[in-house]
C-alpha positions in Angstrom: 106.8 110.3 90.8 108.1 111.8 87.5 106.4 109.4 85.3 103.0 110.2 87.3 103.7 113.9 86.6 104.2 113.3 82.8 100.9 111.6 82.6 99.0 113.7 85.1 100.5 117.3 84.3 100.4 117.6 88.1 102.8 116.9 90.9 101.7 114.3 93.0 103.3 115.9 96.2 101.0 119.1 95.5 98.5 118.2 97.9 95.7 118.4 95.2 93.8 115.9 93.2 96.6 114.3 91.1 95.0 112.4 88.2 91.4 113.9 88.4 90.3 110.3 87.9 91.5 107.0 86.6 94.0 106.4 83.9 93.1 103.3 81.7 95.9 101.2 79.6 93.7 100.6 77.1 96.5 98.3 75.4 96.3 96.2 78.4 94.2 92.7 78.2 93.0 93.3 81.9 92.2 97.2 81.2 94.3 97.9 84.0 93.6 101.3 85.4 95.3 103.8 88.2 94.3 106.8 90.3 96.4 108.7 92.2 94.5 111.2 94.6 95.6 113.7 97.1 98.3 112.8 99.0 99.1 112.4 101.7 96.5 109.5 101.3 97.2 108.1 104.9 97.7 110.3 108.0 100.9 108.8 108.9 102.4 108.5 105.3 105.6 109.5 104.6 106.0 112.4 102.5 108.4 111.3 99.9 105.7 108.2 99.6 103.1 108.2 97.2 99.8 106.2 97.2 98.6 104.7 93.9 95.6 102.8 93.5 95.5 100.0 90.9 93.1 97.6 89.8 91.9 95.7 86.6 88.6 95.4 85.0 89.0 92.2 83.0 90.8 90.0 85.3 89.2 86.8 84.2 91.3 86.6 80.9 94.8 85.7 80.1 97.0 88.7 80.7 99.5 90.0 78.3 102.5 89.3 80.3 101.4 86.6 83.1 99.5 84.3 80.9 96.7 83.5 83.7 93.4 84.7 84.5 
């Protein structure tokens, strides 16, 4: 949570939009991106948990850490 807040400049537990859109790791071979929307994301989600959506745009190329596509 502290790392998310440092990047987004918003508390992930504030009940409002957190990242305001996707955050992309430009130095990732896979172009990994992540976003955090309003929390709680699910009705029965515990208050101390955050749902982060992570995805890749270029999963067909070898990765930086995992050298597989």
